[in-house]
C-alpha positions in Angstrom: -15.5 16.9 20.3 -15.4 17.6 16.6 -12.2 16.5 14.8 -10.5 19.3 12.7 -8.7 18.2 9.6 -6.8 20.1 6.9 -7.2 18.7 3.4 -4.8 20.1 0.7 -5.5 19.8 -3.0 -9.3 20.0 -2.4 -10.1 22.0 -5.6 -10.8 18.8 -7.5 -10.4 15.1 -7.6 -9.5 13.0 -4.5 -8.9 16.1 -2.4 -12.3 17.6 -3.2 -14.1 14.3 -2.7 -12.3 13.8 0.6 -13.0 17.3 2.0 -16.7 17.0 1.2 -17.0 13.4 2.6 -15.3 14.4 5.8 -17.4 17.5 6.2 -20.6 15.4 5.6 -19.3 13.0 8.3 -19.1 15.8 10.9 -15.5 16.8 10.7 -14.4 20.4 10.8 -12.7 20.7 7.5 -10.1 23.3 6.4 -9.6 22.8 2.6 -7.1 24.3 0.3 -7.2 24.5 -3.5 -4.8 25.6 -6.2 -6.8 28.5 -7.4 -9.3 31.0 -5.9 -11.9 29.9 -8.4 -11.6 26.3 -7.1 -11.8 27.4 -3.5 -14.8 29.6 -4.2 -16.6 26.7 -5.9 -15.9 24.4 -3.0 -17.2 27.0 -0.5 -20.4 27.5 -2.5 -21.1 23.7 -2.4 -20.3 23.6 1.3 -22.7 26.4 2.0 -25.4 24.8 -0.1 -25.1 21.6 2.0 -24.6 23.5 5.3 -21.2 21.8 5.8 -18.6 22.9 8.4 -16.0 23.5 5.7 -13.8 26.5 5.0 -11.9 26.7 1.7 -9.1 28.9 0.7 -6.6 29.1 -2.2 -3.1 28.0 -1.2 0.1 27.4 -3.1 1.6 24.6 -1.1 5.0 25.2 -2.8 5.2 28.6 -1.0 6.6 28.2 2.5 5.4 31.6 3.7 1.9 31.1 2.4 1.7 27.7 4.1 2.9 29.1 7.4 0.3 31.9 7.2 -2.4 29.4 6.5 -1.5 27.4 9.6 -1.5 30.5 11.7 -5.0 31.2 10.6 -6.1 27.6 11.3 -4.4 27.7 14.7 -6.6 30.7 15.7 -9.7 28.7 14.8 -8.7 25.5 16.5 -6.7 24.4 19.6 -3.4 25.5 18.0 -3.8 23.5 14.8 -5.7 20.8 13.0 -6.1 17.3 14.6 -5.3 15.7 11.3 -3.8 16.5 7.9 -4.6 15.0 4.6 -2.0 15.8 1.9 -3.9 15.3 -1.3 -2.3 18.1 -3.4 -0.5 16.6 -6.4 0.9 17.3 -9.9 1.4 14.9 -12.8 3.8 15.1 -15.7 3.8 12.4 -18.4 6.8 12.8 -20.7 10.2 11.1 -21.3 12.7 11.9 -18.6 15.0 13.9 -20.9 12.0 15.7 -22.4 10.9 17.3 -19.1 12.4 20.7 -18.4 14.2 21.2 -15.1 11.6 23.7 -14.0 8.7 21.2 -14.5 10.7 18.4 -12.8 11.4 20.7 -9.8 7.7 21.6 -9.7 6.7 18.0 -9.7 9.0 17.1 -6.9 8.1 20.2 -4.9 4.3 19.5 -5.0 4.3 15.8 -4.7 7.2 15.4 -2.2 8.4 18.5 -0.4 5.0 20.2 0.1 3.7 17.2 2.1 6.7 17.3 4.4 6.3 21.1 4.8 2.6 20.7 5.8 3.5 17.9 8.2 6.3 20.0 9.8 3.8 22.8 10.4 1.2 20.5 11.9 3.4 18.5 14.2 4.1 20.9 17.0 0.4 21.1 18.0 0.0 17.4 17.5 3.0 16.7 19.7 1.7 18.9 22.5 -1.7 17.1 22.4 0.0 13.7 22.3 -2.2 12.7 19.3 -2.8 13.5 15.7 -2.9 11.9 12.3 -1.1 12.6 9.0 -2.4 11.0 5.8 -0.3 11.3 2.7 -1.7 10.5 -0.7 0.7 8.9 -3.1 0.5 6.6 -6.1 1.3 3.1 -7.2 3.5 4.8 -9.9 6.1 5.1 -7.1 6.4 1.3 -7.0 5.9 0.4 -10.6 7.2 3.1 -12.9 6.0 3.4 -16.4 7.9 4.9 -19.4 6.9 8.6 -19.7 6.3 8.6 -15.9 9.8 8.8 -14.6 9.5 12.2 -12.8 6.0 11.5 -11.5 7.1 8.1 -10.3 10.2 9.5 -8.7 8.2 12.1 -6.8 5.8 9.4 -5.5 8.5 7.0 -4.5 10.3 9.8 -2.6 7.0 10.7 -0.9 6.4 7.1 0.1 9.9 6.7 1.6 9.5 9.9 3.6 6.1 8.9 4.9 7.4 5.5 6.1 10.3 7.2 7.8 8.0 9.8 9.5 5.7 7.0 10.7 8.6 5.2 12.5 10.1 8.4 13.9 6.7 9.5 15.4 5.8 6.0 16.7 6.1 7.1 20.4 4.6 10.6 20.0 0.9 9.6 19.6 0.9 10.9 16.0 0.0 8.3 13.5 1.2 8.5 9.9 -0.6 6.8 7.0 0.3 6.3 3.3 -2.4 5.8 0.7 -1.4 4.7 -2.7 -4.0 5.0 -5.5 -4.0 3.9 -9.1 -5.6 5.7 -12.1 -8.6 7.9 -11.3 -10.5 10.4 -13.4 -9.2 13.5 -11.6 -7.3 16.7 -12.2 -4.1 14.6 -12.2 -5.1 13.1 -15.5 -5.7 16.6 -16.8 -2.2 17.6 -15.8 -0.8 14.5 -17.6 -2.8 15.2 -20.7 -1.6 18.8 -20.8 2.0 17.7 -20.4 1.6 15.3 -23.4 0.4 18.0 -25.8 3.7 19.6 -27.0 5.6 17.4 -29.4 8.9 15.9 -28.3 12.2 17.7 -29.0 14.0 14.4 -28.7 12.3 11.8 -30.8 9.3 11.5 -33.2 8.6 8.1 -31.6 8.2 9.9 -28.3 5.7 12.3 -30.0 3.7 9.4 -31.3 3.6 7.9 -27.8 2.5 11.2 -26.3 -0.4 11.4 -28.7 -1.6 7.8 -28.1 -1.2 8.1 -24.3 -3.1 11.4 -24.3 -5.9 9.7 -26.3 -6.0 6.8 -23.8 -6.1 9.1 -20.8 -8.8 11.3 -22.3 -11.3 8.3 -22.4 -13.5 9.0 -19.3 -14.9 5.4 -19.3 -11.5 3.9 -18.5 -11.1 5.2 -15.0 -13.2 5.4 -11.9 -13.9 8.6 -9.9 -12.2 9.8 -6.7 -14.9 8.6 -4.3 -13.3 5.3 -3.5 -10.1 7.0 -2.6 -12.0 9.5 -0.4 -13.7 6.6 1.4 -10.3 5.1 2.1 -9.0 8.4 3.5 -12.0 8.6 5.7 -11.4 5.0 6.9 -7.7 5.9 7.7 -8.8 8.9 9.8 -11.6 7.1 11.6 -9.8 3.9 12.4 -8.4 3.6 16.0 -5.4 1.8 14.7 -5.0 2.7 11.0 -2.8 0.6 8.7 0.6 1.9 7.7 -0.5 1.8 4.0 -3.7 1.5 2.1 -4.0 0.8 -1.6 -6.9 2.0 -3.8 -7.9 0.2 -7.0 -7.0 -3.0 -8.6 -4.1 -1.4 -10.5 -2.5 -0.3 -7.2 -3.5 -3.3 -5.1 -2.6 -6.1 -7.6 -1.1 -5.0 -10.9 1.6 -2.6 -9.5 3.1 -5.0 -7.0 2.9 -7.9 -9.4 4.7 -6.0 -12.2 7.3 -4.7 -9.7 8.0 -8.3 -8.7 8.9 -9.4 -12.3 12.5 -9.4 -13.6 13.2 -6.2 -15.5 13.8 -8.2 -18.7 10.1 -9.0 -18.6 8.5 -6.0 -17.0 10.5 -3.5 -19.1 9.4 -5.2 -22.4 5.8 -5.3 -21.3 5.7 -1.6 -20.4 7.5 -0.6 -23.6 4.9 -2.6 -25.6 2.0 -1.0 -23.8 3.4 2.5 -24.3 4.3 1.9 -28.0 8.0 2.4 -27.5 9.0 -1.0 -28.9 9.9 -1.9 -32.4 8.2 -4.6 -34.5 10.4 -7.4 -33.1 9.5 -6.6 -29.5 6.8 -9.2 -29.1 9.0 -12.0 -30.4 11.8 -10.8 -28.1 9.5 -10.8 -25.1 8.3 -14.3 -25.9 12.0 -15.4 -26.2 12.7 -13.7 -22.8 9.8 -15.4 -21.1 11.1 -18.7 -22.4 14.3 -18.1 -20.5 12.4 -17.8 -17.2 10.7 -21.2 -16.6 10.6 -20.4 -12.9 7.9 -17.8 -13.5 5.5 -20.5 -14.6 6.7 -23.5 -12.8 7.5 -23.9 -9.1 9.1 -26.8 -7.3 6.8 -28.6 -5.0 7.5 -28.4 -1.3 9.3 -31.4 0.2 
């Protein structure tokens, strides 16, 4: 029996790579994209490769549109998809006070509420079958928040918390829930972040300088890998008989983020401010002084 899967955010990046990989592996794929042009482009590629993939434009922030999309999928499957991959995402990279409420709400809506909305629509059919799988894409930014990434990190942290709760709540239903946290990838999310950095700050000229340097760094295509590795992890999470509760993708998500999150704030805050250019000329000396006050970070007592 062919497994049917809904992949949101398939117009570019990890969502697109995932939809194509799953279709190539024999899954029946229903893919959604932000725009009609993205959906049409994905459909054209699927037809060229003779893949079992249907693509459509969907605004995941619109409850009525999401419900209608699920009604369409239900008519083409046994009441709904066997699995869901929530890959739709939005990134904003500005100081917390420099982000409008409208943009902040949009970030939380796309990255947090939409995944729950999609899961809520998928679960009735999954419960009836006594099986199913929900895979939510999140980010290491939810565990190790950077300056200029407060709203994005908040949306990812909330998504992770909800995913973990959902996994425990569905443990006896036959529905398995997986969280995948990725690091930086050359995807549409970076394009979102760069666009958000373009307007100068209304708060501080230092913020404006940081926005420009951050945009330049994010615009370097050689710094980040493509979305294929994350797509491979999604495939693994769907194919595994007993998937892990959480997968991480990339060294920044697997090693750097948890390491930085484990440091005292006096150290990690200074490091992050230095990296983003928010620190004054005395910051390096202050950081060294702070490190000198934490000998336990470099020396450990031997076990008895």
